[in-house]
N, C-alpha and C positions, 0 to 999 in steps of 0.2 A: 525381543523384549518390547513390551508395550510402553508407549510414552504418552504422558498426559500434560495438559495445561492445568496447573493447580492454583493459579492466582493471576490476576491482572490488575494493572493500574493505569489510569489515563489522566493527563493534564489537559486543561483547556487549551485548545489551539488558538493562538492570537498573535499579536505583535508585542512580544515581551521585551520592550526596550531596556527595562531596568534589571533584567535577569541574565545570569551567565549560563553557559551550558550545564555547569554543575548544579545550579539552582533549578533548572528545568528538569534535569534527571532526578533530583531529589523529590520533586512534586509527584512524579509517577510512582516512585518507590513508596512515598508516604501514602499514596492512594491504595497501594497494595496492602500496606499495614492497616489502614482504616477499614479495608474490606475483610480483614482477618487472615491475610496471607502469612505463610510460615517463613518469614525471612531468616529466622535463626538457623534454618536447615540448609541454607544456600552454601554450596561449595565451589561454585564457579560463576564468573560474571562475563557476559559478552555485551559489548556496546556496538550498536549499529549507528553509523554516522557517515554522511557523504562529504560535508564541507568544512569540518573543523580545522583541517590542515590548511585550507585556503582562506576561509573567512575569519577564523579566530586565531590563525597561525599556531594552532595547537594540535600536535600529534600525541600519541600515547594516551589517548582519551580514556581507555579502560583503566589504566593505572591512576590517572587523575581522579576519575569518578569513584573508583574503588577506595581511594584515600578519603574522599569527601563523605562517602556513606558508610565508612567503617568496614570495608571489605579487603583492606590491604592484606597481602599474604595468600590470598586465594588465587586460583587459576583465572587469569584475565586475558582478554583479547578484544581487538576492535575489528569490525567487519565493514568494508566499503564495497558496495556493488550498485552504485547509483540509487535509483528509486526502488530497487529490489534489495537494498541493504538490510532492511528489517526482516524480510522473509528469509534472506540468506543467513542472517544471524540466528534465527529460530531453527532453521534446518541444521546449522552448525551445532547448536545446543542439543538438538535431538541426536545428532551423531555422537556427541560427547557422552550422552546418557547411554546410548546403545553400545558404545565401546567400553562402558563401565569406567570411564575416566572421571565421571561425576554422577551424582545421584539427583541433585537439584541445581539447575542452572537459571540464574536470573539474567534475562535478556532485556536491555534497555535501549530503545531507539530514541535518539535525541538530535534535534537540529535547531539552529538559530540563524535566521536568514534576513531579518527585518532591519538590521542596523545599517544597511548599506544602500547607496544610490543605485539606480537602475543599471548603469553600465557595469558596476561591480557584480551585481546579481546575475546579469546576463552572461558576463564572462565566466562566472562560476558554473552555471548550469550548462554552458557551452562546452565544458570539459567532458560532458557525456558524449560528445561527438569526436570525430577524428581531428585532433588538434592541427595536424600538418595539412590535411587535404580538405577540411571543411571549415572548422572554426577560424583558421587563419584568414580565410577569404570572406569572413563576415557572416557565415551561417550561424544561426542560433537554434535552440531547441524549438522555439515557436515556428521558425521558418521551415524547419524540417517537418514538423507535424502539418504545417500548411501545405507542403508538397503532397503529403499523403492525402490530406483532405481534398485538395484540388483533383488529384487522380481518382479518388473514390467517387466524388460527386459527378465527375465527367463520365467515368466508365459506366456507372449504374444509373445515370440520368436523374439525379437529385438536384434540388436548388440549394443555394447557400442558406436560405431561410429554414430549410428542413433540419439543419444542424441545431436549431434552437430548442427543439423538443427535449433533448437530454439535459442541458443545464437547468431548464425550468423544472424538470422532475427532480434533479439533484437538490435544488434549493428547497423544494417542498419536503423532501425526505429529511433534510437536516433541521427542520423547525423544532422538533422535539428531542434533539440530541444534545445533551448538556455540554459536551466537549467540542461541538462543532464551531467553526470559525465564522461562517457566513449564514446566520440564522434569519433569513428574510426571503420572501418570495420575489421572483422576478417575472416579467411578462415577455411575451414574444416581441413586442415592440421595443422593450428595453434591450433585449439581446441583439436585435437586428440594427439598432441605432447606436450601440456602444462602439467605442473607438476600434478601428482595425489595428490588430497587432501584427499580423502577417496574413494578407488576404488568402483565403476567405475567413480566416480565424479572427475573432474579435475579443475584446477584453472579457466579455461574459461567456466566452467559450473556454476561458483559460483559468487555471488554478490560481489562488491567491498566493502572496508571499506569506510564509507561515513559520512560526516558532512553536515547538511543542515537544513533548516527551511521552512515550508510552512504554509500559513494561509488562512482561509476562514471566511466570515461573514455569519452567519445563522440567518435569519430574519423571523418574524411573518408576516402573511398576512396583518395585520392591523398596521404594523410598520410604523414609521414616515419616513423611507427611501423611496424615490420615486419609483413608480412602474417600471420606466424605468431602474432602477438599478438591477432589477431581471434578473439573468442570467440562472438559472435552478431551478426547483422545486424538492425537496426531496419527491418522491412519497411514498417510504416505505423503512424501514431498519430493519435489524434483526441481532442478534448475537447468536452463539451457541458454545458449547464446547464438547469435547470428552475425552476419556482416554488419559492421558499424556504419560504413558509408552507404548512403541511400543510392548513390550512382552505380553501385556494384550489385544491387539487388534486382532479381528478375521480376519481382512482383511487389508493387507498392501498396497493394490493397489487402495484404495479409502479413502476419508475423510468423516466419518460419520457426522461430524458437518456441512459439506457443504450440505449434503442431507437435514438436518434440516433447514438450511438457505434457500435453494432453495424452499423447500415446503412452508415455511413461506412467502417468497417474492411473490410467485405466488398466494397464497391464499389471502394475505393481499392487494395486488395491482391489482389482476385479470389480470395480464400481464404474458404472456408466455415468459419465458426467451429466447426462440428461436427467438422471435421477436425483441429483443434488438439489436440496431445498433452498439454499441460501448461498449467494455468491457475492464476494467483494472483489472488484476489479480496479486496476489502475486506469482511470478514464481520462488520462492527460489530454488536455486541449480538445476534449469532446470526441474527436474523430477516433480515438482509441477505443471508445465504447463499442460502436458497431463492429469494428475490426476484431476485437477480442470476443464479442458475442458470437460472431461467425466462426472464429477460430476454435471455439469450444464446441462447435457443432450444435449450438442452440438455435441457429438460423442458417438458411442457405446463403451461399455467397451472394453478396449484393443486396440481401434483404434484411440485414441487421438493423439498418437505419429505419426501414419500413416497419419493422416490428416495434421499434421504439415509438414511431409516429402513431402506431395503432394502439398504444397504451399498454404494451407488455412490460413485465418485469417489476411491477409495483409490489409493495408489501402485500402478501397474501397470494400472489401469483407463484407459480413454480416454473423456474426458479425466481425468487425475489433477488434483485440485483442492486447493490449499493443503497441499501435502505437507510444508511447513516449519512448519505450525501456525497460519497466519493471524494476524489481529490478536488473536485470542483467546489464543493460547499463545506464538507467537513474540514478541508484544508489539506495541504500537501507539504509537511515538513519532511523533505525527501528521505533522509536516512531513517526516519522514524515511521514513515507511512505504513510499511509492511507490518510493523508491530501493532500499530493502531488497528489495522485490518484484522489481524489474528485475534486481538483482544475483543474487537467488536463482534466478530462471528462467534467467538467463545461465549460472550455474554448473551447474545441473541439466542443461542442454543441452550443456555443454562438459566441465568438469573434475569435476563432482560433489562438490566439496569441502564444500558447505554441508550435505550429508546423507550423505556417504560413498558415494554412488552416483549415476551418471548416469541420466537418464530415457531409455528407448528411444523416440526420436521426433525429429522435426525442427522442430516448431513450438511456440512458447510464447506465452501471452497474459497480460498484466497488466491487471487492472481495478482502478482506484483510485477512491475516492469521497470527496467533500468534503461535509460536512453530512449531512443526512438524504436522500440521493439528489439533493441540489441540484446537485452537480457530479459528473460521471462522466468518467473518462478510460480509454482503451484503447491499449495498445502491443503490437503484434505483433512477436515476435522469431523469427528463424529460425537454426537451427544452421549454423555455417560449415563 
């Protein structure tokens, strides 16, 4: 059975101190309605969220939000898979549709992280590491990615300053994106003089603290939603995981889970990733970008950062990567990020509203990551 995205909604990513999780979820649902989405046909609701149980002391989010938006009584569930929660929720929705348990599934990714001091925030995101063997001893998500960065730079003979090319590009890409959080340019000097978070990573290599909500409607081919509402087709999707502890990994310059995802996507869809026109990746702490670019086979091992320095992957290139700013500048509301990514690629292939222009191409790919390459997901989308 073919599965389609038939609607999407996005809230502005910011620090919404006066809003609850339910308020944020309502914003993206309202945006779907404003765009003409068929909410009356929804028969299942999936919420993607990473930190509601920790930061808001609130579990059963799907039931709470269903109550708030008038969907009580429908099939509901909450999906948590770190930064890959949103993509995981969309793949779950696709599975519900293919198994004929639902015809139209509303997926809402929502996260609220800005009400808390740094120590609470860092404790929360450190739950993506092994609690007993890593986080207990003071390891953080930033320090873990810093280990990857140090290893990559050393092995492939790059300087710390070379990392600055990616965040500079991401800030440029987000300038004309209405829902992006950091809509301003930065310079090489600003990147390299920003405070160190965990050497060699600095503040301007890092994603901001973000609140936001995004939503998509996932529909069956025989859904009652009219064909003209179809924006993109989900061609194939896959999830994989790898060792959580960095100390147990044989190679710190690649994500093994990404290799599994790439192989599954190419086998399941018969599509060569190199032929994809538009890609959204999780570029957490900058170093993830070249590692994922190499893992997708878009660049040779060790040359991903060089290709970025050479000006590749901008809008109009093939592939264009993170043309809406990535986690660095669009923002990174962890549990919602994957839904933002899918909505953005859907829009860029169809109506172009997220950036004021469509991408010339037929195929889009979303790569979402949980933890430090612990979970990787891939969703291939095709223009209708």
